[in-house]
N, C-alpha and C positions, 0 to 999 in steps of 0.2 A: 190413695193419698200418701201412705207411707213410702211407696216406691218413688213418689215424686220428690220426697225429701232426701233420698239416697242419691248422692252425686254419681253421675256416670263418667266423671273425669277422674283419672287415676294417675298417681305419680309413683314411679318405680325408682327407689333410691336406697342407698346403703347409709345415708346420713339423714334420717328423718328429722333430726333436730334442726336442720336448715329450713324446714317447711312448717310454718305455724299451723295450728288447727284452724280449719275454716270449712264452711259448707260448700266451697267451690270445688274441692277435690278430696279424694281419700288416698291414703298411702296403701299400695298394693304390692304383693311379692312378684318377682319375675315370672314365677310359674303361672300366675293369672294371665299375664300378657302372652305367654307362650301358648296357653290353652285357647285364648282368644284368636291368635293368629292361625292356629291349627284348624280353626273352623271357617276361615275366610279364604276365598279364592282371589280376592283383591282387597287392598287396603291403602288408605291415604297416608302419605308420609311427608314430613317436613322436618327441618332442623333449625336450631338457633345456634349461633356461633359467637365467638369473641372477636370476630373480624371477618374480612372478606377473603383472606389468603389462607387456604387450607394447610399450607406448609408451615406457616409461622403463627397461626392463630388456632385456638382450641375449639373443639366441638363442645357446645354447652349442653344441648338437649336434643333428643330425638323424639318426635311426636308421631304417633301412629293411631289410626282409628277410622271412624265413619261418622255419619251424622248424629247417631245416638250415643256413641261411646268413643272417648278419646283417652289415650295413654301418653304420658310424658315421661321419658326415661332420662334421669339425671346422669348425663354422660361423664360428669366429673367424679362420680363415685361408683358407677355401674359398668361392668364389662359387657360389651355387646356381643361377645362370642356366641352365646346360646341362641341369638336371633338370626345368625347368618343363614342357616339352611332354610329358615322360614321366609326371610325377606328375599332370598335369591330364587325362590320357587313360586312366589306369588306375583300377580300383576300389581305393580306399585303405581299409584296415582299421585302426582305431585305437580307443583307449580314452579316452573323454571328449575327442573330437576338436575340440570347440568351442575348447578352450584352445589346442591345437596350431595350429589354422587361423589364429587371430589373429596368432600369431608368424610364420606363413608369409605372411599377407597383407602384412606389413611388408616381406617379401623379394620381393613380386611374384608369389607363388604362390597360385592360387585353385583349390582342389580341387573337381572337378566331381562326382565319384561317390564316395560314402563308405559305409562300414559301421561303425557305432559300437557296439562290444561293450557299453559302459556303457549307452547309450540302449536297446539291445535287451534287456538284462537288466532294466532298469526296466519295459519293456513286459511282459515275461514275468511279472514279480512285482508288477504294479501293485496298490497297496492293501496290500502286505505290506512295510511300512517296515522291519521287523526283518531282512529279508533284504538283506545288503550287496551292493553292486554294484561295489566297487573291484576293481582288477585282481588283487590278492592273493586276494580272496575268489573270484573267477572261476577262477583257476588251480587253487585248491584244490578248488573245487566240481566243475569239469569234467574236470580232468586229474590231480588228486591231487598237485599240486606246491605246496610251501610256499614262498612268496616273502617275502624280508625287504625291506620297504619303508622301513625306518627311515633308510636312507642318504639319502633324497631331501631331508630338511631341511638337509643339509650341502652339497648340490650348488652352491647359489649362491656359497658361500665357498670350497669346496674345488676346484671346477672339475673337469676331466677327469682325475682321478687314477684309478688302476687299479680301485679298488672301485666308483667311479662308472661307469666304462666297462663293467664286468661287469653292473652293475645296468641300464645303458642297453640293452645287448644283450638282456637277458631281457625288457625291456619290449615287444619286438616278437616275440620267439621264439614265444610261445604263442597269439598273437591269431588266426591263421587256424584253428587247431584249435578254439578257443573258438567262433569264428564258425560253423563247420560243425555243432557240437553244439547251438548256440542255434537254428540254422535247423531242425534236426530237431524240436526242441521246438515251434517256431513252426508248423511244418506240422501237427503233431499237435493243436495248439490253434487252428488256423486264424487265425494272427496274422501271416502273411507280409505281408499288405497293410498292416498297422500298422507293421511293420518298415520297409517301403519308404517309407511316408509320413513317419515320424519321421526317417529318415536323409536324406530330401530336405529336411526342414525345418531340420535342424541347421545347415547352412551359412548359411541365412538369419539365424538367431539370432546366429551367430558374427559375421556382417558388421554386424548392427545394434549389437552390443556393441563391435565394433572402431571403427565410425564415431562412435557416441555422438551427442550433439546440442550445438549451439552455444548458449551462454547469454550474453546481453549483460549483462556484469557491472555496468556503470554504471546501466542501466535497472533491473536487478534490485535494486540498492541503493536506488534511488528508490522502488521498489515496497515494499521492506521498511519504509522510513520511513512510507509511506502506511498500510501494514498496522498499524504500531505506533500511529499516530495514531488509527486506527479503534478499536483495542482500548482505548486510553485513554478515548476518547469513550464507548464502550459501558459501561465501568466507571463513568464519571461518571453515566451514565443510570441504572444500577442503584443507585448510592449516593443519587442524587436521589429516586428512587422511595421509598426507605426514609425519608429525612429529610422529604420533602414530605408524606408521609402520616402523619407523627408516629408511626412505629412505634418508640416509645421503648425497647422491650425490646431493639432491635437498633441503638440509637444510643449512641455513646460518651458516658458521663456524666462524663468527666473534661475536657470542653472548657472553654476559657477563658471566664469569666463576662463578659468584655468583648468576646468574639467571638460575634456572634449566629449565626454559621454552624454548624449542627449537622453532626456527622460520623458516617457509617455505621460500625458496628462489625463488619460482616460481611466475612470474607475470602472473596471470590468464587471463589478457587481451592481452597477447602476444601469438598468435597462434603458433609461432615458438617454444617458450618455452614449451607450453602445449603439442605440438606434440612430442617433445623430451622426455618429461616425460611419456606420454602414450606409446610410443614405448619402453621405458625402462621397462614398465609393461608387454609388449607383445601385445599391441594393434596396429594393422596395420592401419596407418594413410595415406596410399598412395592412390592416385586416379589419373585417367588419364583424361586430358582435351585436346582435339584436338590432341591426340597421344602423348602428353607430360605428363610424370609422375611427380606429385608434392605431397607435404604433405598438409593435410587438417584435421582440427578438427571440420568440420561442422557436424551437427547432422546426415545428410544423409550418412556420411562416418563412423562415430564411433558409431552411434546409436545401431547397432547390437550387441555391446559388453556390453550393459547395464546390462543384467542379470549376466554375468560373472564378470564384474567389476562395482559395484554400483557407484563408483566415476564418471563414465561416465555420468550416469543419473543426478548426482549432478551438474556436469559441464554444461551439456545441459540446466538444469534449471537455472543455474547461467547466462548463455549467454542470455537466454530468459528474465531474469529479467533486464538485461542491455538494451534490446530493449524496454521493458516496460517503463523504466525510461527515456531513451533518446527520444523515439518516442511518448510515451503517458504520458509525464510529463509536464515540463515547456513549451514545444512547444505548447500544447493546450492552455495554459493560454495566451501566446503571441498572439494567433490568435483570442482572444475575441474582437469583434468589439466594439469600444468605444460608438457608437451610439445605437446599438441594444442590446449589452450585450450578443450576440450570436456568434457562430462560423460559418463562411461561407466558402465555397470552390467553386471549379469549376469542371465541367465534360466535357469530350471530347467524342464526338460521332464518330461512323464509324471507329473503330480500325480494323486492319487486322484480328483480332480474332473474330470479330462480336460482341464484348462486348464494354462497355464504361469504361473509366478510370476516376480517380478522384485525385485531388490534384495537386500541382505545387511546385517543389523544389525551383525554383527561388524566389517565394513569401512565401514559407513555408506553403502554403495552405494544409490543412489536407486532407488525403486520407479517405474519408467517407466510402469507401468500404473495409477498412482493420482495422476497429476498433474492438478490442477483444469483443467476444460475451458473456463473462462471466457476470453473473447478477450484480456483484459489479460494473464493469466498466460501463455497460449500465444504471445503476441506477442513474448516476450523470448527 
């Protein structure tokens, strides 16, 4: 009965005054956590942070433990250096560890052996996108525990208040049990080798994300100016083709009578107007999508007419220049991290195709896998 009253949740801190007395946890010295880790071959790990970017936001807490015992290290007051050899030599169990590892890299901790419950769940359900792999979904699916994850959006502003601390303890409490049950399923489906491969690959992706790549901002701006000049020149070539061939249907009839220069009336950024013009020339712009016929000026549709109608090649090059300017222009400069001076992205593992993907439309994170391979772009 007495042991039941003793909390098995501990906080390691150098500022105990921040943590009020409660029966939810006890304050413990770092030596107790070190002794605990020394007796473990594997340990669950999670972090809470002041934000999503490891370079501009701070690490708030580090949680370590198992089902019976959990430790929370107050990272705003405690040096993590004594934990490095222990964490780097144990199997670390975590949920979406790529995120946690980037914050640990900043503290000089490089996890060597990991087991990621999120990654392994994606392996088990590859191709079944409707099956969620978040920690709340895993605890409910494997253990029958309903977790309330709503508190996490308030952590950056609220800090280590009591409800955040309870939430943080639970983030490591169930991971080892989930791991054991996932491995049972993996054995039955002969997926243990895939588990091993993906868990070894995750730290590599985390380190690539953490390091990012350096962009020469001055040279990139010079490239942007060159790209814009090329686009303007290509547009002039398109206009000139129309006016020099006296395609009066597509020439502005409101030009000044004293100005002998004809003006093209086509908006080259309007697929509808371009399709109308190309079909006037005799270029078939029709394509079928799902049994429905529609007009398209995509390169895949009109590219076969390039030799017969050189303007098609000019137009395709014009559209490509548009992508270069919009995708590989100002967007890159906006993504330069103010702390590192580098561009960082994120990667997603376990796609249905067996590949990885990169980038994020919501945050405008760059797709590292789709950067033009020409020497000029790669030299910046």
